[in-house]
N, C-alpha and C positions, 0 to 999 in steps of 0.2 A: 638376545638378549644377555649380561657382561654382566659378573659377576663379581664385588669388586667386596673384600672384604664385611660379608653378610649388605652389601649394598645392591638391588637395584637396578641397572641406568639404562630405560626405557626407550629404544631409538623412533620411532611409532608415539608422538607425546600428546595420546587424545586419550580426555577419560570423561567419558559420554554414559555412566551411572547406567551403566543397564542389570548389571547383573548384583552390585555391590559404591561399594565407595569411592574404589577406586585405589587409597590408600591416601584416604585424603580425611581431617583431620578437626575435632573444633579446637579451636582456639579460644583464646580470653572472652568472657564473652557474649559466652552462647548457650544455649543448654535447647535438648527437643532434638541434640542433630542423628540423622535418623535415613539409611536410606530408602524410598517410597520407588518400591515395584513398578505404581502406574501412573506414575509423574509422569514428565515430557512434553516437548510439542509432540510426541507422537505416541504418548506413554504407555514408554518402551522401560523405564524408570527417573532418577533423577535423585538430586540428595534436597536434604529441606532442617533447616533450621530455622530458631528465633534469636534472637539479637533481647542483650538485657542494661546494655546499655547501646554507647553513641560509638565504640571501637573495639565491632563484632568481628572477631577471626576465623578464617577455617584457612588450611595448612596439608601440603603436604608433607607429609610421614617418612622426611628424613630415611626417617630407619629402614627404611619399605623402599624407596625408591628417589629419584633422582631425578632433574635436569637437565637436560645439553644444552647451555646455555651459549656453546658457542657458535651454534648449527640457529637455531630458534632464535628468530627476533622478534616475535610477535603473539597476542595472546588474544585467543578464540577468546569469549565467555558469553552464552547464552542463559538466561539467568529471570527470574519470576520477580518480581523486585516489591513483594506486598505490604514490606514495611513502611516508617514512614525517614530513612534514607535518602542523599543524593547522593555522595561521597561512595564513591571507590578510592581506595590508598593498596595499592605496589611495596610489598619491602623486604627488599633482601637480606637476609644473614647479617652482621660485623657492628662492630661497634663504631658510630660517625655518621653512619650509611640515612643515605638518602631519601627518604622514599619519594616516591613515583603519586601525584594526590590528579584525581582528574574526577568532575563530577557529570557524572553519564550515567547514573539509575535514574529510574524514571519511580517519582515515590509513592505505593502507596496503588501498585498496576497489578494488573489484574494479567495481564496477558505478559507471555514471553518476548527476549529482545535482547537480538545479539547485535554485543559490542568488540569490534575489536581497535587494538590496544599497544601503539607501536613499541613493540621495548629501545631499539634500533639509537634513540640518542639517548637513552634510558644509560649514565655513568655505571651507575651498580650492578649493571644486564652485560656482569663479564664472562672469560671461558673461565674464571673459578665457582661461577655461578652453582650452587644445586641446591637453590630452595626459593621459597619464596610466598611468602604472606598476604594474603588478598583481608584485609577488611571492609565493612560497611557502614560509615558512620555517616552519622549528624541525624538531629530531629530525632531522633530520641525521645518520644515522653517527658513530663516532665513527672517526677515522681506527685504520687498518688492519684493522679491517674489513666488508663483500660492501658492494659500493654498495648505488641507488635502483632502481626498474621503476620505468616510464614514467610523467606528468602526460601526458594526453587530452583536448586539450579544444574543444566539438565546437561548442560558441555560446556568444562575446561578444555581448550586444547591450544598448545606451542607451536608455533607457524615460524615453519622460512623468512615471509614476512608476511604485510596486509595485502587481502587483496585485488587487486586493478581496479579502476570505473569502468562499465560498462556505458555503450551506448545503443538505442535504436534508434537509427540514419543520425537526426537531431539531436534527439532526447538520452538525457542525463541520464541514471540510475532512474531506468523506462520504469521499472520493473518494484522497486526499494527496500533491493536485499543488499546493493552495495553501504558497506562499511557496516555490514549484521541488517540494519532493522534500523537503516535511517532511510530519514523521510526526501537527504540536502539533495540536487538543488532548489530543491519545489518551498517556500515559505508561504503557508496555508495564512492568511487575511483574518483577522483576529475579530472570532464574533461571542457575542453573550450565549447563542443560541445552537453555537454548534462548536462539536470541538472534533477536533484532527487528529487519530494515529496513528501511526504503523501499526501492525495490527495480527494476529497469527493464524487469525480463529476463520480467516476468509482467503482467501488466497485463488487469485485464475491458473498459472502457475508459479510454479518457485515457495517461497514457505511464504510471506509476509505484502499486504495490500493496504492501501490507501482508507485509512477508515474515516467517515462522515458521519456524526453520531449525533440527533437534535435531538435536543432539548426542552424545548418550543418551539412551535410551525413557523413559517414570516416568507412576505413574501421576497423578500432578500434573492441576492442569489452571492452560496461561498465563495469566494475564488483562489485561488489556486493558484497564486504567482509563483514564477522560476527565475533564482538567481545567476541560474545561465544559459548565457550568451554565443550561442554555433559559429564560430568563422566559417562562412564558407569558403575562405580560400582566393575567391574570383566575387564579383562582379559578376548580379545575372539580374536576368527580369523574372524568372522558373516560376510557375503555382510549388505554393504549400498543400500536400493531401494530408494529414494526419490524422489517429483513429485514440479511443482509449477503452478496459473494457471494465463495463459497470456492469454492479446489480446491489437491485434494492429489496433492502430486508423492510418487511415491518411486521414486527415482533410479535403481534396482536393479535395479529392472520396469520399465524406460518404457514404460508406454500403463498398464500394473494396478495398480493406487491403492487402499488398503484404506478404508475410511468410516470416519467420526469424530465425537464428540460434538462441539455448540458452542453455548453455552451464552448466551445472553440475558440480556442486567439491563435493566431497565425501575426507571428512578429517581425519587424522589417526593420532595417536603420538600413548603419556602414561607419558604425562606428561599436561599442562596449559599451554604452553608457545606457540602464533600463529607462528611463525615461524618455530617453532619448527613438525609441522607437513604433516604430507606425503603425497600433495597431489591426488590423480584422478580423469580426464574431462573423463567427458562423452557427448558429443553433441546432442542436436535432431534440427528436424528443425520443424515447425509448421506446418499446415497444413493448417487454417481454413483462405479462403480470404474474409469474409462477416465478418472480422469483431467484431467480436461473443470470448467469452471466452473460451477455449480448457485450461484442464490438458494435459503437456507436462512428460513423466516417467524418468526417469535412475533409472541408477544403478552399483556400487561399488566396485571391487573387491579391499581389500588390503593387501598389499605385505608380511603379518605376520600381529602375534599377535600385539593387543592395549589395551588399557583405554580409553580413552581418544579419541572426536571424534567432526568434526561438519562439516556444509551443507551451501554451498556459490554458488551463481550465476552466470552467467555475461552475457547480450549484445551485438552479435553481432551487427556491423552497416553497416554490403556490403550494405546491402539491405530496408535502411531506407533511408530519408529523411529529410531536414529542415522541417521544422512543424511538424511531424510522431508523434506519442504518444505509450510508450508499457506500459500496467500496470500490475502490479505481484502482486497477491494475493493466499494466502490458502500454504504457503508452506511446504512440510509435508517431516520428514525422517526418518526414523525407518531399527534397523537389520533384519539379517533374516539370516539364516544358513544354506538357497541353495534360489539359483536366479532360478530355474525352466524357465519358456517359457521366461520373461523380458531380459537372462542370454539369448536368442539363437535370436533375436529379432532386427531385424538390422537397425540399426541411421542410421543416414542421411535421411533420404528421404523424398520430396515429391511430392503430386501426386496434379497435378491444370491443371484444373478450373473443381468443380463438384459439377453442376452436368457440362459435358462437350459437345458442337456439336462437331467441326470436329478436331479437336488440341489438346492432350494429352497433356499436357507438366511433364517429370516424373524426380526428382531430386535424386538422389542416386551416392553413390561410383562408379566412373570409371569401369570398368570392368561386370559393375555386368549384370544379367539373367533375362530378361521385358517379362511376361506371362503376357495375357488377357484374360482371358474366364468365357463363357456366364454360370449361371446358371444352364445348365443342366450337365454341365463342361470340358466341350467338347474348344478345346482352338482358337481362330480365332484369337488374333497377337502374335509371338513370336520376340522376338531378344534378338542373343545372347552378351555376351561384352559391352552394350550402353554404352552411351557416359556420361559424368554425369552431362552432360544437354540434357535428350531425346526426343523428341517430337515424337509426336505418332498420325500420322491422325484417326480416327476414321468414321472421312465420309461416309463411309462406311457401316459403325453397325448398324442394326437397331434400335431403340433406344428401352430402358426395362435400368435395369441390372445386372451388369458387375458386372468380379471382376479381380485387377490389380497383382502380385506373384511376389515382385522383388527378387531375390536370391544370394546372397556373400557369398566365405570364408566359408558355412556351414549356413551365422543367412539367418532369411526367414521374409520381409514385405507383411504387408498382404491386402487391405484395397480395397471396397467396393466401385463401380463409379456411376453413370445416365450418361446413351447415348442420348440426347432430341431428 
């Protein structure tokens, strides 16, 4: 800490508002500016305020603290923007200074978003800069209409640079953490019955996941396209294996969720034109019915040699209702010269409930053979040419551990079940 004429310049330029307003104050067109000790992503404190016009300001109190703009060339803002505003303006003091205008706020948002701003190319961000004002702008309600909800700021940090992009194999931004809560390069298809957004409500790892929220039932598939094509660096004919983590939530029945189909798509080509890639699909059915995370694996066989590839996915809506939520996180894709056991696994199988009391529901390709055997290897149930959804009575079985084996066209699926 360096003291200069009563000012304090803190070289760790992080303001997390866990114990107060951290020397940030309200500027013009702001009311109800206060520290809320229970707000924030972790519930450990944040500042909150309301706008009274299109240009609501908060700023660092220059009499108490300054910014080290010589070393800090990026800003991180964690905000829940429950106002109508969609624009963030940054301004440094001084006559003739040019504001930095960014349309990066999500209006009427009920979740926290993390935003990164590159300050290195902004002409007014230089060694003389010690202060900055943040404006939350645009779309304030017309006179005579109701006001707005709060804006909540959980964290402001000044960094040396914007964090780099992450990869998991062929997948760019696999956990939706890059640039804060950005979902790029993923590009969801627009559907009236489904809304997709970055979410801090639930994540398999990290802070964010991709949230599919359904406003109406639909038999269609909601695709999440990918604008990023990975350069393999050489021509190959390798297989692709991929995975996503999935969590299905039905708020109307907490702790009980439907099984759904998830379609993985491996795409192969020789250039970087999205429309020129050849698509191979692999459809899998989730197995969890308790609203917890599970990993879904895919495998793809290319038609021939390729040098570029990508992975994307889709959520089938046939088993979803209005209000249902599907979270997706931690995507991964890689190339492999062999598929081994993964390529021999029967796809499209779901077995539920598990544990089971009386009736076991088995969803599999029509015409599959089903065997249930005990821990000694003895077959206790056998069904030939089963229906696509086969109901199997297990009420006469003793309580304990059993194994279900499903076979179809040389491929096999096996799963443990518990008989209550």
